[in-house]
N, C-alpha and C positions, 0 to 999 in steps of 0.2 A: 505413394501419395501421402500416406499418414506419416511416413518418416520425414518427408519434406516439410510437412506442417509442423512436426515436432521440432525439427531443427530451426525453423523460422521462429517458433515460439521461444526456444532456448536462447537464440541470439537476441531477441527482444528483451528477454529477462536479463541477460547480461548487460545490455545497454541501460536498462532501468536500474540495475544495481550500481553501475558506474555513476549514473546521475544521482542516485541516492547518496553515494559517498562524497561526490564533489560538488553537490548542490550548494550554491552560495547562501540560500536562505532555508529556513525550516520548512517553508511551504513547498519549495522545490523538492526537498527530501521526502516530505510526506506524500506529495503527488507521485514521486517515483516509487515509493514503497507501495502505494495503492495500485500503481500500474503493475508492479511485480506480483502483487496479490491477485489481481485480475487475470494476469497471464498464467499464474499457477493454477487457478481454477480452470482456465481454458485447457491447460495441459492435462489436468486430472480428467476432465471430460473427454478429451481426445483419447487418452489412455484407456478410459472405460469403454469408449466406443470401439477402439482397436481390439481389446480383449473380449468384447462381448459381455461385459459385466455392468449392467445398468445401475448397480448399487454405488458405483463410483460417482454418479451424478448426485446422490444424496450427500456424499462426502464433500463434493464440490460446493453444494449449496450451503452446508454448514461452514465451510471455510470462507465463503464469500460473506456470510453474515458476520463472522468473527473479524474479517478484514475491514468491513464497513464500520463496525462498532469501534474497533481500535483506532481507525483513522479519525473518527469523530471525537473520540476520547483524547487523543493526542492534541488535536487542534483546540479542543475545549480547555485543556490544561494550559496550553501555551497562551491562550487568550486571557485566562484568569491570572496567570503569572505576570503577563504584560500589564494588565490593568492595575494590579497591586503595585508593580514597580512604578508605573506612571503616577499613581496616587501618592506613593511615597516621595517621589521626586517633587511633585507639586507642594506637598506639605513641608518638605525641607526647604524649599525655595521661599516660602512665606515667612519663615523665621528670620 
């Protein structure tokens, strides 16, 4: 049962990685990376449950927090860079 769940999660991670590499936009890539992060947390939780080690859930919680913060940071940096580029384009067009 757990092996089947693990295989399904690994296949979903592989699909997410493919999407992260071929995504046409940054948002597609970030969403795919976020999906891979979430599935990794799920995999760590399943592994902890299979081995009977509840401390793996603590590791999974830390990883999900890191994944969430990094996703927000990447999107924030992209938004700032885009607004700076837009402002620069508008200013150069006025001259």
